[in-house]
C-alpha positions in Angstrom: -34.7 -39.9 -8.1 -36.7 -37.7 -5.8 -34.8 -36.8 -2.5 -37.6 -38.2 -0.3 -38.0 -41.5 -2.2 -34.2 -41.9 -2.0 -34.2 -41.2 1.6 -36.8 -43.6 2.1 -34.9 -46.3 0.2 -31.9 -45.6 2.5 -34.2 -45.9 5.4 -35.6 -49.5 4.2 -31.8 -50.7 3.6 -30.9 -49.5 7.0 -33.7 -51.3 8.4 -33.0 -54.6 6.4 -29.3 -54.5 7.6 -29.8 -53.8 11.1 -32.4 -56.1 11.5 -30.6 -58.8 9.7 -27.7 -58.4 11.8 -29.6 -58.3 15.2 -31.4 -61.8 14.4 -28.2 -63.7 13.1 -26.0 -62.1 16.2 -28.6 -63.4 18.4 -29.1 -66.7 16.8 -25.0 -67.1 16.8 -24.9 -66.3 20.3 -27.8 -68.7 21.3 -25.8 -71.4 19.4 -22.5 -71.1 20.9 -22.7 -69.5 24.1 -24.3 -71.0 27.2 -26.5 -69.1 29.2 -24.6 -66.9 31.5 -21.2 -67.8 30.1 -18.9 -65.1 29.6 -16.5 -65.0 26.6 -13.6 -62.2 26.5 -13.4 -60.0 23.3 -11.3 -57.3 24.3 -9.9 -58.5 27.7 -12.7 -59.0 30.3 -13.9 -55.3 29.2 -16.2 -56.4 26.4 -17.8 -59.7 26.5 -20.3 -61.8 24.9 -22.7 -63.6 27.4 -26.5 -65.0 26.9 -28.7 -63.3 29.1 -32.7 -63.5 28.6 -34.2 -60.0 29.5 -37.7 -60.5 30.5 -38.1 -57.1 31.3 -37.6 -53.5 29.7 -34.7 -51.5 29.1 -31.4 -52.0 31.1 -33.4 -55.2 32.6 -36.0 -53.2 34.5 -39.2 -54.6 35.9 -38.1 -58.2 35.2 -40.9 -60.6 34.4 -43.3 -57.8 32.3 -42.5 -59.5 28.9 -46.3 -59.3 28.0 -46.4 -55.6 29.1 -43.3 -54.6 27.2 -44.7 -56.5 24.0 -47.7 -54.4 23.9 -45.8 -51.4 24.6 -43.2 -52.1 22.0 -46.2 -52.8 19.2 -47.8 -49.8 20.1 -44.7 -47.7 20.0 -43.8 -49.4 16.8 -46.9 -48.4 15.2 -46.5 -44.6 16.5 -43.3 -44.7 14.8 -44.6 -45.9 11.6 -47.4 -43.0 11.8 -44.9 -40.3 12.5 -42.7 -41.5 9.6 -45.8 -41.3 7.1 -46.9 -38.2 8.3 -43.7 -36.3 8.5 -43.4 -33.8 5.8 -39.6 -33.3 5.8 -38.0 -36.5 5.4 -34.2 -35.7 5.5 -31.4 -38.1 5.5 -31.2 -37.9 9.4 -34.7 -38.2 9.7 -35.1 -41.4 7.5 -31.9 -42.9 8.8 -33.1 -42.5 12.6 -36.5 -44.1 11.9 -34.7 -47.1 9.9 -32.5 -47.7 13.2 -35.2 -47.2 15.5 -37.7 -49.5 14.0 -35.3 -52.4 13.0 -34.6 -52.3 16.7 -38.0 -52.2 17.8 -38.8 -55.1 15.6 -35.6 -57.3 16.5 -36.7 -57.0 20.1 -40.3 -57.4 19.3 -39.5 -60.8 17.4 -37.9 -62.3 20.6 -40.7 -61.6 22.7 -43.1 -63.2 20.3 -41.2 -66.2 19.3 -41.3 -68.1 22.2 -37.9 -67.0 23.6 -37.6 -66.7 27.4 -37.0 -63.1 27.1 -35.0 -60.8 24.7 -31.5 -62.2 23.6 -29.1 -59.6 25.2 -25.2 -60.4 24.9 -22.8 -57.4 24.5 -21.5 -57.0 27.9 -19.3 -53.9 28.6 -17.3 -52.8 31.5 -15.5 -54.1 34.6 -16.6 -56.2 37.5 -14.7 -54.0 39.9 -16.1 -50.9 38.8 -19.1 -50.8 36.6 -20.4 -53.1 34.2 -23.2 -52.1 31.8 -26.3 -54.0 31.9 -26.2 -56.5 28.8 -27.7 -55.2 25.3 -27.8 -56.4 21.6 -27.7 -54.9 18.1 -31.4 -53.9 18.4 -30.9 -51.9 21.6 -28.1 -50.3 20.0 -29.6 -49.3 16.9 -32.6 -47.8 18.9 -30.3 -45.6 21.1 -28.3 -44.3 17.8 -31.5 -43.9 15.9 -33.3 -42.0 19.0 -30.0 -39.8 19.1 -30.4 -39.0 15.4 -34.0 -38.2 15.9 -33.3 -35.5 18.6 -30.4 -34.0 16.5 -33.0 -33.9 13.4 -35.5 -32.3 15.8 -32.9 -29.7 16.7 -32.1 -28.9 13.3 -35.5 -28.4 12.2 -36.0 -26.1 15.3 -33.4 -24.1 14.7 -34.4 -23.7 10.7 -38.0 -22.7 11.9 -36.8 -20.1 14.2 -34.3 -18.9 11.3 -37.5 -18.4 9.2 -39.6 -16.4 12.0 -36.8 -14.0 12.2 -36.7 -13.0 8.5 
């Protein structure tokens, strides 16, 4: 099997697994946890809660759900175009795109299915020191995918510079 096709299939598999995980975990949280209820997982440091985020990342700009829906769809379409146009579909690149796209669709689905906001439920930190804003599987996937995409770009830039020196 051609390497590019294999890498693309891996990206599709990552997309399906992450999107499925995001949808299932959000549904379970909505079914079993009341809004703002906190359930300790690792003491009080890791908790599950149900929060509807009507804003952007880390809860900024609350109430601008439609704005973030439009921005999310535009970014998703740009990512798809980037994926299609990218000539060097390495495993890191395709994996990062699978992760980012799954996360984007997971959060877009929350916004278009009539929920009060994006379902966030993972709550990490200490109330006395610092508690990270609640997030979900989709958010985590986007962060990991974006990190991998940066790594991909760094590797590709080093390769381009090495070729120029030869």
